[in-house]
Every structure is written in structure tokens, then in C-alpha cells.
C-alpha positions in Angstrom: 0.0 -0.1 0.1 1.5 3.5 -0.8 -0.6 6.5 -0.2 0.1 10.4 -0.8 -1.7 12.6 1.6 -2.1 16.6 0.7 -2.4 19.4 3.4 -4.4 22.4 2.5 -3.1 26.0 4.3 -5.3 26.3 7.7 -3.7 22.4 7.9 -0.1 23.6 8.4 -0.8 27.5 9.8 1.3 26.9 13.2 2.9 24.4 15.0 0.0 22.2 16.5 -1.4 22.1 13.0 2.2 20.6 12.1 1.7 18.4 15.3 -1.7 17.1 14.0 0.2 16.7 10.0 2.7 13.7 12.1 0.2 11.9 14.1 -1.7 11.6 11.3 1.3 10.1 8.9 2.6 8.3 11.5 -0.1 6.4 12.2 0.5 4.8 8.6 3.5 3.8 7.3 1.9 3.6 3.7 2.1 7.4 3.8 5.2 8.1 2.2 4.2 11.5 -0.4 3.0 14.3 1.6 2.2 17.5 -0.4 2.2 21.2 1.1 0.6 23.9 0.8 2.0 27.5 2.4 1.4 28.3 5.6 -2.1 29.7 6.0 -3.9 31.8 8.7 -4.0 30.8 12.2 -6.7 32.7 13.0 -9.3 35.7 11.7 -6.4 38.6 12.2 -3.6 36.5 10.6 -2.5 37.1 7.7 -1.9 34.4 5.1 1.7 33.8 3.4 1.3 33.3 0.3 -1.0 37.0 0.8 2.1 38.7 2.4 4.3 37.3 -0.1 1.7 39.1 -3.1 1.9 41.6 -0.9 6.0 41.8 -0.8 6.5 41.4 -4.5 3.8 45.1 -5.0 6.2 46.7 -2.5 9.2 45.8 -4.3 8.0 46.1 -7.9 6.4 50.0 -7.1 10.1 50.5 -4.7 8.4 50.7 -1.0 9.9 49.7 2.2 9.1 45.9 3.3 11.0 45.3 6.3 8.1 44.8 8.2 6.3 42.2 5.3 10.0 40.6 5.5 10.6 40.4 8.9 6.7 38.9 9.7 8.0 36.0 7.0 10.8 35.5 8.7 9.2 35.8 12.2 6.5 33.6 11.4 8.8 30.3 10.2 11.3 30.7 13.0 8.1 30.5 15.1 6.7 27.0 14.0 10.5 26.1 13.8 11.1 27.1 17.4 7.6 25.8 18.8 8.6 22.2 17.1 11.5 22.1 18.4 13.5 21.1 15.8 17.1 21.9 14.9 17.0 23.9 11.4 18.6 26.9 9.9 15.0 28.1 8.6 16.8 32.0 9.2 19.6 31.0 6.8 17.3 29.3 4.0 14.7 32.6 4.1 17.9 35.4 4.8 19.6 33.9 1.2 16.1 34.7 -0.6 15.7 38.1 0.8 19.1 38.7 -0.1 18.2 38.1 -4.0 15.9 40.4 -3.9 14.7 43.3 -6.1 12.3 44.8 -8.1 12.6 42.0 -11.6 12.0 39.6 -9.0 9.2 37.4 -10.8 6.0 36.9 -8.9 6.3 33.3 -9.0 9.3 32.9 -7.6 8.4 34.8 -4.5 5.2 33.6 -4.1 6.5 30.2 -4.4 8.5 30.5 -1.2 5.8 30.2 1.0 5.2 26.2 -0.1 8.9 26.3 -0.1 9.7 27.2 3.2 7.2 25.3 5.0 8.0 22.3 3.0 10.9 22.7 4.7 10.0 23.0 7.8 7.2 19.7 7.4 10.1 17.7 6.1 12.7 18.3 8.8 9.8 17.6 11.2 8.4 14.2 9.6 11.8 13.2 9.1 11.3 13.3 5.3 13.0 14.1 2.2 12.5 17.4 1.3 11.8 17.1 -3.1 11.9 20.9 -4.1 8.5 20.4 -6.9 11.1 22.9 -9.3 13.3 19.6 -10.1 10.5 17.5 -10.6 7.7 19.4 -11.7 8.2 20.5 -15.0 6.2 23.1 -17.6 6.7 24.0 -21.2 7.1 27.5 -22.2 3.7 27.7 -23.5 2.8 26.3 -19.7 1.0 23.1 -20.5 1.9 19.9 -18.4 4.8 18.0 -19.2 3.4 14.6 -18.0 5.5 12.2 -18.9 9.0 14.1 -17.8 7.0 15.3 -14.4 5.8 12.0 -13.3 9.3 9.8 -14.1 11.0 13.0 -11.8 8.8 12.5 -8.7 8.9 8.8 -9.2 12.3 8.4 -9.3 12.2 11.3 -6.5 10.1 8.8 -4.2 12.1 5.6 -5.4 15.5 7.5 -4.5 14.5 8.8 -1.0 11.9 6.6 0.0 10.0 9.2 1.9 8.9 12.7 1.0 7.9 16.0 1.4 6.9 18.1 -1.3 6.1 21.4 -2.1 2.1 21.7 -3.9 1.6 24.5 -5.8 5.1 25.6 -8.5 6.8 23.7 -10.6 9.6 25.1 -13.1 10.2 26.2 -17.1 13.0 24.7 -19.5 15.0 27.7 -18.6 14.8 27.3 -14.8 12.5 29.0 -13.7 9.4 29.2 -11.3 6.1 28.9 -12.5 2.8 28.9 -10.4 -0.3 26.7 -11.2 -3.0 28.9 -11.8 -5.8 26.4 -11.6 -6.4 23.9 -8.1 -2.5 24.5 -6.9 -1.4 22.0 -4.6 -4.1 19.9 -5.2 -3.2 19.6 -8.5 0.3 19.0 -7.4 -0.7 16.0 -4.8 -2.8 14.5 -7.4 0.2 14.4 -10.2 2.4 12.8 -7.2 -0.5 10.3 -6.5 -0.5 9.5 -10.2 3.6 9.1 -11.2 4.2 6.8 -8.1 0.9 4.8 -9.4 0.0 5.4 -5.5 -3.0 3.0 -3.7 -4.7 6.9 -2.3 -4.3 9.8 -3.1 -5.5 11.6 0.5 -6.9 15.0 -0.3 -6.8 17.2 4.0 -9.2 19.3 5.0 -10.9 21.3 7.7 -14.9 21.9 6.6 -17.4 20.2 4.7 -18.4 22.6 1.7 -18.7 26.6 1.5 -20.2 28.4 4.7 -20.8 32.2 5.2 -18.8 32.3 7.9 -15.7 31.0 9.8 -16.6 28.3 12.0 -13.6 29.2 14.6 -15.7 32.7 14.9 -18.9 31.5 14.5 -21.0 28.6 15.8 -22.6 26.7 13.5 -22.4 28.7 10.6 -24.6 28.7 7.8 -23.3 26.4 4.3 -23.7 28.6 1.2 -26.3 25.9 -0.8 -26.1 27.7 -4.1 -23.1 28.9 -5.9 -22.7 29.2 -9.8 -19.5 28.3 -11.6 -18.8 31.7 -11.9 -18.8 32.5 -8.2 -16.6 29.3 -7.2 -14.0 30.4 -9.4 -13.9 33.6 -7.7 -12.7 31.9 -4.5 -9.5 30.8 -3.3 -8.4 27.8 -1.0 -7.4 29.0 2.3 -4.0 29.9 3.3 -3.2 29.4 -0.3 -3.7 31.7 -3.8 -5.3 28.3 -5.2 -8.3 28.0 -7.1 -11.1 25.6 -6.5 -10.8 22.7 -9.2 -13.6 21.5 -10.6 -14.3 17.4 -10.4 -14.0 17.3 -14.4 -10.4 18.7 -13.5 -9.3 16.5 -11.2 -10.1 13.5 -12.7 -8.5 14.6 -16.0 -5.3 14.3 -14.5 -5.9 10.8 -13.4 -7.3 10.6 -17.0 -5.2 7.3 -17.7 -6.7 5.4 -14.6 -3.3 4.6 -13.1 -4.6 5.3 -9.8 -7.8 4.1 -8.7 -10.1 7.0 -7.1 -12.2 7.3 -3.9 -15.2 9.4 -4.3 -17.0 10.7 -1.6 -20.3 12.4 -2.2 -21.3 15.2 0.2 -25.1 15.0 0.0 -26.9 17.9 1.3 -30.5 19.3 1.3 -31.9 16.6 -0.2 -29.8 16.7 -3.1 -28.8 12.9 -2.8 -30.5 11.8 -6.3 -29.3 14.5 -8.3 -26.3 14.7 -7.1 -25.3 10.4 -7.6 -26.9 11.1 -10.9 -24.9 13.8 -11.7 -21.3 12.1 -11.0 -22.2 8.7 -11.9 -22.9 10.3 -15.8 -19.4 11.9 -15.5 -18.1 9.1 -14.8 -19.4 6.9 -17.3 -16.8 8.5 -20.1 -13.7 7.3 -17.1 -11.5 5.0 -18.1 -9.9 4.1 -14.6 -10.6 2.1 -11.6 -12.8 3.8 -8.9 -15.3 3.5 -5.8 -18.2 6.0 -4.6 -18.4 6.3 -1.0 -20.6 8.6 1.2 -21.7 8.9 5.2 -25.6 9.1 3.4 -27.1 5.9 3.0 -29.5 7.5 0.9 -26.7 8.3 -1.2 -25.5 4.8 -2.0 -29.1 3.9 -2.4 -28.9 6.3 -5.5 -26.2 4.9 -7.0 -26.3 1.5 -6.8 -30.4 2.0 -8.9 -28.5 3.9 -11.2 -25.3 2.3 -11.8 -25.6 -1.4 -9.9 -22.2 -2.3 -11.0 -20.2 0.6 -9.4 -18.3 -0.4 -6.4 -20.1 1.5 -3.5 -18.5 1.5 0.5 -21.1 2.9 3.2 -19.6 5.2 5.8 -20.1 5.3 9.3 -22.1 7.7 11.2 -25.1 7.5 13.6 -27.4 8.9 10.6 -30.6 7.7 12.6 -30.1 9.2 15.6 -29.3 12.5 13.5 -30.2 12.6 10.4 -28.5 15.8 9.6 -25.0 14.2 10.7 -24.5 13.0 7.4 -24.6 16.5 5.7 -21.2 17.4 7.8 -19.5 14.6 8.0 -16.1 15.1 6.7 -11.9 14.4 6.8 -10.9 16.7 10.1 -8.1 17.3 11.4 -8.7 17.1 15.1 
């Protein structure tokens, strides 16, 4: 068994979140590849690392003093290191980055450093090898991913190192310059890693199920946004990152070769079990690879069975009869 685990920005926001990640990784030895985003917000008044790096680039471009931003970034990474009590010279790595900054420094390079530094700390904390995404994820000058070259490089890196941490969100161009992803970001990086090594499972760890009207850390039981258009969805970013939310089709496209089985969880809500099941199975009719569909909601599983009896199904466990609404709220959490 071989698993790839991807953790978003809120899941690596501080030392406490790092410890949760380590507990998850250590609980299953098959989790040998970890992909992380840049450290996200720790609370509602905090700053996302990626946002600070974009702000840093703007200051440099227009000749505005950026000392305070640089200090904030530096202190944040040092704070994570110190709170974890690991011996890693993150100051030297960060200072070498800031010494080369100028108004001509490409924005893609600057904003990618959030994932870069976060991944270095995570690799040190887990005792894994750090693999720079720039060395294994390759784009052409037209911006298209070089799938064959990328898969071969990731596979070799994992075979050579055994257990690795890789930054998400970016890769490199033929001239070696950094290119950040504009669609799906670190989620896409994790999917690439899973496909490249033919992983048995790709886990995308998250904190909240669905799109909520408010931050659940501030507002108790915030209401869920029931309807959102595709255009509106494209305006949102995953917390702690600059990443867009990938569509189901975009995720399936990454696995079009069918190299790795997919586990698809249906998160039904508001009586849409049948509609959701129908939309998903129709899209999967043309998917060439292996997959199964699972859900905490037995109504969703019943709909799948009626629509496509041959699809492998999995009923996840929940106290559904005692509290019907519980099935709508179940999700993978870092608790």
C-alpha cells in the first residue's frame, strides 16, 4: 500500500497543526509522500503567507519599503521551527532568499516560497526528505504541464528517497524559472504525485465540508451556502493559499490514464442525494480508470446503486438514524 497525503494551508498554519499532520502520517506507514501548501491563517486577524508574499512582490515592484513584511514572514517561519523544537537553519534559507530580491524578481518565484519554506520545515519535522517541486514538476513555455517528464521525475525522487515532502502549487519552466499553478494549485500537485508513483490512495486532507457563510472558528455552526455558480466558485481561493478550487472534471483529467484507483466521497446536502449521485455517475461513465463511490449518507449510496448497480460502493459509518443532519456534516477533519 502506498499513499500520498496533501495538506492545505490551514492544516499547516502553525506548530499545533504540524503536530496533527505528524500524528496522521505516523499512524499509517504507507503515507510516504506528503504535499503541503504554504502556511495559512492561524486566526481571523492573521495573514496568509501567500498573501504576504504577493504583497511583498508589490512593494518591491513599486519601490515601497518591505522590511516589515519580510520581518513578519521571517518571524513566522522561525516561530514554527522553534515551537516544534527542531534544529533547522530556516533563518539562513530565508535570508538567502531575501538577499536576492529586487523589483525584477518574478512574482511566481516570490509567491512560491511560502510552499518552499513550509515544506522544508515539514520535511525536517517528519524526518522525510525534501524534494523541491521545481526539480520534479515541469512546464513548457506554453504553460502546459510536461506530464511524461514530471511523472518520471517524481517517481525517481520517491524511489531514491523513500519518504518525501514536496511543495505544492509550483513547478519550473525549461529555463529553470519558477512557474506557479493557476488552477487547483497544491491539490493538483498532490494528484500529480499520486499518479506518478501509481499510489493506491491519494488523500486530500481538509478541515471543513462545503462552503460556509462564516469562519466556523469564529461563528458557531455557520450556515452553508447552498447554491453557488461556477463563475462565483472561480473567484474563491482555498484558505491559506492562492489556489483555485478545482472542478470534478479537472481532477478526473489528471487521472485520465487510469493509473490509480479513485475513492470518491459524495457529500450530499439538503435532499440532493439523487441529483448528486446522477451527476457524478454520468460523468464517471466515460472515465477509464478504477474507482469506487462512498458516502456517510445511505440515501446517496442507495441512489448510486439504483443508477449504476455495478459501481463499487462504500457506506461510511455515522449515527445517521439518531441525527439525520449528521451525514451532511461528516468530513475528514484534523482534530
